[in-house]
C-alpha positions in Angstrom: 102.5 49.6 96.2 103.7 46.3 98.3 106.0 47.3 101.1 108.1 45.7 103.8 107.4 46.3 107.2 110.9 47.3 109.1 112.3 48.4 105.5 113.4 46.5 102.5 116.7 46.0 104.4 115.8 43.0 105.8 116.1 40.9 103.3 119.6 41.5 102.6 120.6 41.6 105.6 118.7 37.8 106.2 120.3 36.7 103.3 123.5 37.8 104.9 122.3 35.6 108.2 121.8 32.8 105.8 124.8 32.7 104.0 127.1 33.7 107.3 130.5 34.5 106.8 130.4 33.8 103.0 129.4 37.6 102.6 131.5 40.5 102.3 131.3 43.8 103.5 133.6 46.6 103.4 135.4 44.7 100.6 135.7 47.0 97.4 135.8 44.7 94.6 138.6 46.1 91.6 138.4 43.0 89.8 135.8 39.7 88.3 136.7 37.3 86.2 134.1 35.0 84.6 136.7 33.1 82.0 136.4 30.0 83.4 134.0 27.4 85.3 134.4 29.3 88.6 134.1 33.4 89.1 137.0 34.8 90.6 137.2 38.4 92.5 139.5 40.2 93.6 139.3 43.2 96.4 141.2 46.2 96.7 143.4 44.5 99.5 144.4 42.3 97.1 142.5 39.2 98.4 140.7 36.6 95.8 137.8 34.9 96.1 136.6 31.9 94.3 132.9 31.4 93.7 130.2 30.0 91.3 128.1 33.3 92.0 128.4 37.0 92.3 125.8 39.2 94.0 127.0 43.2 92.7 125.2 45.2 95.1 126.3 49.0 93.9 125.4 51.3 91.9 125.8 50.5 88.3 127.8 53.7 87.1 130.3 52.3 89.8 131.0 49.0 87.7 132.8 51.1 85.9 135.5 51.0 88.6 135.2 47.3 88.3 137.8 45.5 85.7 135.6 42.3 84.6 137.0 39.6 82.2 135.6 38.8 79.5 134.6 43.2 79.2 131.2 43.5 79.8 129.5 44.6 76.1 130.1 48.3 75.5 126.6 49.0 74.7 126.4 48.6 78.1 129.0 50.8 79.2 128.0 53.5 77.1 124.2 53.3 78.8 125.8 53.2 82.4 128.0 56.4 81.7 124.8 58.3 80.4 122.5 57.6 83.8 123.2 59.7 86.4 123.7 58.7 90.1 120.2 57.6 91.8 118.4 57.6 87.8 117.6 54.1 88.8 116.3 52.9 92.3 114.2 50.5 92.4 114.2 46.8 92.3 110.8 44.5 92.2 111.5 40.9 93.8 108.8 38.7 95.0 109.2 35.8 97.1 107.4 32.7 97.5 107.5 32.9 101.5 108.8 36.0 103.0 112.1 34.4 104.3 113.2 37.2 106.2 110.4 36.9 108.8 111.7 33.5 110.4 113.8 34.0 113.0 
């Protein structure tokens, strides 16, 4: 098994360093509208963001609290409802280079 020296959190921290203020922490999302060329995100505080891509970094069952347009497939929603919190804990990603080590 491969491990990150210092923890895998370095990957998201490095991405955050590269993207700067484009990364929004502590902005709970309530709506994701993918019905046009760009994606419109609405937060709990009614802030709106327009973007080309979204990284959803929450447990799958919490996506039920977000309104998607168009709606997510019903089969997917049923599967997510049946998964207990913590049932999915790993995500394997391989990168060409260890960019998070560059400072």
